[in-house]
C-alpha positions as CSV (number, residue, x, y, z in Angstrom):
1,X,-4.1,5.6,20.5
2,X,-1.6,8.1,19.1
3,X,-2.2,7.0,15.5
4,X,-5.9,8.0,15.4
5,X,-6.9,11.5,14.3
6,X,-10.5,12.4,14.9
7,X,-11.9,15.7,13.6
8,X,-15.1,17.5,14.0
9,X,-16.2,19.9,11.3
10,X,-17.4,23.4,12.2
11,X,-18.6,26.0,9.8
12,X,-20.4,28.6,11.9
13,X,-20.3,30.1,15.4
14,X,-23.0,27.7,16.5
15,X,-21.2,24.6,15.2
16,X,-17.9,25.8,16.7
17,X,-19.6,26.2,20.1
18,X,-21.0,22.7,19.7
19,X,-17.5,21.1,19.2
20,X,-16.7,18.3,21.5
21,X,-13.4,19.2,23.3
22,X,-12.2,15.6,22.8
23,X,-11.8,16.1,19.1
24,X,-9.6,18.1,16.8
25,X,-11.4,20.9,15.0
26,X,-11.7,21.0,11.2
27,X,-12.2,24.6,10.3
28,X,-14.7,25.4,7.6
29,X,-15.7,28.8,9.0
30,X,-15.2,30.5,5.6
31,X,-17.9,28.0,4.3
32,X,-17.1,29.1,0.8
33,X,-18.9,26.2,-0.8
34,X,-21.9,25.3,1.4
35,X,-23.5,23.6,-1.5
36,X,-21.0,20.7,-1.0
37,X,-21.6,20.4,2.7
38,X,-19.1,18.2,4.5
39,X,-17.3,17.2,1.3
40,X,-15.7,20.6,1.0
41,X,-13.7,20.7,4.2
42,X,-12.9,16.9,4.0
43,X,-11.7,17.4,0.4
44,X,-9.5,20.3,1.3
45,X,-8.0,18.4,4.2
46,X,-7.2,15.3,2.1
47,X,-5.8,17.4,-0.8
48,X,-3.6,19.5,1.4
49,X,-2.5,17.2,4.2
50,X,0.3,14.7,4.3
51,X,-1.5,11.7,5.9
52,X,1.9,10.4,7.2
53,X,1.9,6.7,8.2
54,X,-0.2,4.3,6.2
55,X,-1.2,2.8,9.6
56,X,-2.8,6.0,10.9
57,X,-6.5,6.4,11.0
58,X,-8.6,9.5,10.2
59,X,-12.2,10.4,10.9
60,X,-14.2,13.5,10.0
61,X,-17.4,13.9,11.9
62,X,-20.1,16.5,12.2
63,X,-21.0,18.0,15.5
64,X,-24.0,15.7,15.5
65,X,-21.8,12.6,15.9
66,X,-22.4,12.1,19.6
67,X,-26.2,12.7,19.4
68,X,-26.5,10.1,16.6
69,X,-24.1,7.5,18.0
70,X,-24.1,8.1,21.7
71,X,-20.4,7.3,21.6
72,X,-17.5,9.0,23.4
73,X,-14.1,9.3,21.9
74,X,-12.9,6.8,24.5
75,X,-15.4,4.2,23.2
76,X,-14.3,4.8,19.7
77,X,-10.6,4.4,20.4
78,X,-11.3,1.3,22.5
79,X,-13.3,-0.2,19.6
80,X,-10.6,0.6,17.1
81,X,-7.8,-0.8,19.3
82,X,-9.5,-4.3,19.3
83,X,-9.2,-4.5,15.5
84,X,-6.0,-2.6,14.6
85,X,-5.8,-4.7,11.4
86,X,-9.0,-3.1,9.9
87,X,-8.8,-0.5,7.2
88,X,-12.1,1.0,8.0
89,X,-14.0,1.2,11.3
90,X,-17.7,1.9,10.8
91,X,-19.9,3.8,13.3
92,X,-23.0,4.2,11.2
93,X,-26.3,5.1,12.8
94,X,-29.8,5.1,11.2
95,X,-30.1,1.3,11.4
96,X,-33.7,1.4,10.1
97,X,-32.8,3.2,6.9
98,X,-29.8,0.8,6.4
99,X,-31.7,-2.4,7.0
100,X,-35.2,-1.9,5.6
101,X,-34.1,-1.0,2.0
102,X,-32.3,-3.2,-0.5
103,X,-29.5,-0.6,-0.7
104,X,-28.7,2.9,0.4
105,X,-29.5,4.3,-3.1
106,X,-33.0,2.8,-3.1
107,X,-33.4,4.3,0.4
108,X,-32.2,7.7,-0.9
109,X,-34.5,7.4,-3.9
110,X,-37.5,6.8,-1.6
111,X,-37.0,10.2,0.0
112,X,-35.4,12.0,-3.0
113,X,-37.1,10.7,-6.2
114,X,-34.8,10.2,-9.3
115,X,-31.6,10.1,-7.1
116,X,-31.0,6.5,-8.0
117,X,-31.2,7.2,-11.7
118,X,-28.9,10.2,-11.5
119,X,-26.4,8.1,-9.5
120,X,-26.5,5.3,-12.1
121,X,-25.8,7.9,-14.8
122,X,-22.8,9.2,-12.8
123,X,-21.4,5.7,-12.4
124,X,-21.8,5.1,-16.1
125,X,-20.0,8.4,-16.8
126,X,-17.0,7.3,-14.9
127,X,-17.1,3.7,-16.3
128,X,-17.9,2.1,-13.0
129,X,-19.9,-1.0,-13.8
130,X,-22.3,-1.2,-10.9
131,X,-26.0,-2.0,-11.3
132,X,-27.7,-0.1,-8.5
133,X,-31.0,-1.9,-9.1
134,X,-29.5,-5.2,-8.0
135,X,-26.9,-4.0,-5.5
136,X,-27.5,-5.1,-1.9
137,X,-26.1,-3.2,1.1
138,X,-26.3,-4.1,4.8
139,X,-24.7,-3.1,8.1
140,X,-21.4,-4.6,7.1
141,X,-20.8,-2.1,4.4
142,X,-23.2,0.8,5.0
143,X,-21.9,4.2,6.0
144,X,-24.3,7.0,6.8
145,X,-23.2,10.6,7.7
146,X,-19.5,9.7,6.8
147,X,-19.1,8.2,10.3
148,X,-16.1,6.1,9.6
149,X,-12.5,6.1,10.8
150,X,-10.2,4.8,8.0
151,X,-6.6,4.5,6.9
152,X,-5.1,6.8,4.2
153,X,-5.5,4.1,1.5
154,X,-9.3,4.1,1.9
155,X,-9.5,7.9,2.0
156,X,-7.5,8.1,-1.2
157,X,-10.0,5.8,-2.9
158,X,-12.9,7.8,-1.5
159,X,-11.3,11.1,-2.7
160,X,-10.6,9.8,-6.2
161,X,-14.3,9.0,-6.7
162,X,-15.4,12.1,-5.0
163,X,-13.2,14.2,-7.3
164,X,-14.9,12.5,-10.3
165,X,-18.2,13.6,-8.9
166,X,-16.8,17.0,-8.2
167,X,-15.4,17.6,-11.7
168,X,-18.6,16.4,-13.4
169,X,-20.8,18.6,-11.2
170,X,-18.6,21.6,-11.5
171,X,-18.5,21.4,-15.3
172,X,-21.6,23.2,-16.7
173,X,-21.0,21.6,-20.1
174,X,-21.4,18.1,-18.8
175,X,-24.8,16.5,-19.4
176,X,-25.1,15.5,-15.7
177,X,-24.1,18.8,-14.1
178,X,-27.5,20.3,-13.9
179,X,-29.1,17.1,-12.5
180,X,-26.3,16.8,-9.8
181,X,-26.7,20.4,-8.9
182,X,-30.5,20.4,-8.7
183,X,-32.0,20.6,-5.3
184,X,-34.0,18.0,-3.5
185,X,-36.0,18.4,-0.3
186,X,-34.4,17.5,3.0
187,X,-36.7,18.3,5.8
188,X,-37.3,22.1,5.4
189,X,-34.1,22.5,3.5
190,X,-33.3,22.4,-0.2
191,X,-30.0,20.3,-0.7
192,X,-28.3,19.5,-4.0
193,X,-28.6,15.9,-5.2
194,X,-24.8,15.6,-5.4
195,X,-24.6,15.8,-1.5
196,X,-26.7,12.7,-1.1
197,X,-24.6,10.8,-3.6
198,X,-21.3,12.0,-2.0
199,X,-22.6,10.7,1.4
200,X,-23.0,7.2,-0.1
201,X,-19.6,6.9,-1.8
202,X,-18.0,5.1,1.2
203,X,-20.9,2.5,1.1
204,X,-20.4,2.1,-2.7
205,X,-16.7,1.4,-2.2
206,X,-17.2,-1.1,0.6
207,X,-20.1,-2.9,-1.2
208,X,-18.2,-3.4,-4.4
209,X,-14.6,-3.9,-3.4
210,X,-13.6,-6.9,-1.3
211,X,-10.1,-5.7,-0.5
212,X,-11.1,-3.6,2.6
213,X,-10.9,-5.1,6.1
214,X,-13.8,-3.6,8.1
215,X,-14.8,-3.4,11.8
216,X,-18.4,-2.6,12.3
217,X,-19.9,-1.1,15.5
218,X,-23.3,-2.6,16.2
219,X,-25.6,-0.2,14.4
220,X,-28.7,-1.4,16.4
221,X,-27.1,0.2,19.5
222,X,-26.9,3.6,17.7
223,X,-29.7,6.0,16.9
224,X,-32.4,5.3,14.4
225,X,-33.8,7.8,12.0
226,X,-36.7,10.1,12.8
227,X,-38.8,8.6,10.0
228,X,-41.7,6.2,10.2
229,X,-39.3,3.3,9.6
230,X,-37.9,3.5,13.1
231,X,-40.9,1.6,14.6
232,X,-39.7,-1.6,12.9
233,X,-36.8,-2.6,15.1
234,X,-37.2,-6.4,15.0
235,X,-38.0,-6.3,11.3
236,X,-34.8,-4.3,10.7
237,X,-32.7,-6.8,12.5
238,X,-34.2,-9.7,10.5
239,X,-33.9,-7.8,7.2
240,X,-30.2,-7.0,7.8
241,X,-29.5,-10.6,8.7
242,X,-31.2,-11.8,5.5
243,X,-29.2,-9.3,3.4
244,X,-25.9,-10.3,5.0
245,X,-26.8,-14.0,4.4
246,X,-27.7,-13.3,0.8
247,X,-24.4,-11.4,0.1
248,X,-22.4,-14.2,1.7
249,X,-24.2,-17.2,0.2
250,X,-25.9,-15.8,-2.9
251,X,-29.1,-17.9,-2.1
252,X,-32.1,-16.2,-3.7
253,X,-34.3,-17.4,-0.9
254,X,-32.7,-15.0,1.5
255,X,-33.4,-12.0,-0.7
256,X,-37.0,-13.2,-1.4
257,X,-37.6,-13.4,2.4
258,X,-36.2,-9.8,2.8
259,X,-38.6,-8.6,0.1
260,X,-41.5,-10.4,1.9
261,X,-40.7,-8.5,5.1
262,X,-40.4,-5.3,3.2
263,X,-43.8,-5.8,1.5
264,X,-45.4,-6.3,5.0
265,X,-43.8,-3.1,6.2
266,X,-45.0,-1.2,3.2
267,X,-48.6,-2.5,3.7
268,X,-48.5,-1.4,7.4
269,X,-47.3,2.1,6.5
270,X,-49.9,2.4,3.7
271,X,-52.7,1.4,6.1
272,X,-51.5,4.0,8.7
273,X,-51.8,6.7,6.0
274,X,-55.3,5.8,5.1
């Protein structure tokens, strides 16, 4: 498909060497703002590039894309071609983290305490009326790792919100700047909180705006996380289905059943730690 532009981001000799030859390279070798991770090269591209036709698609992947999705470029293009009416094509891995939490911000907060509260404060600061304590996300609107291919209209929406986050974070006089720039633990790394919020902006857009037509690659055929939650494959499928049903029909029983499953999982994990 000549209207699909897929990029892989490289920022070091090692990541440049890891580039998949099927993709276009997105050069971030200067890596002048590593604190912003992938947002920095994506931001620069979107600010500086004429995205041409509104019917084109753009994707910006890390060099870990194939390892996390097991998908080739041919498979991606074939999947997109089947639904050329879609605004956003989602290739989101980590099905366990998507399915077994009420939403991606609760999930982030589990691993990075206080992230949900900081995100809620950010949304309040930009007058976005979203209650993260009641928000429900599922495989139809969840994007991990920025693994989406989308039309310019979506990327403009994403960039506008990202720039709000950028401006607040970069302004030391803003009350939230210090919290957004503070580090949280990610494996053996210390990563700023703002990065984990930025990585969830696409999900937030899709979960709160009905105008986008989406095409979702089966997440359960992609990689899980390396966390303790990856052992609950069947429970994840059931949890995701319950959340989808709840969002479509607004029947509280679906959400109650989801929380029942989640409670059982929490008990199993607690017992394994004892």
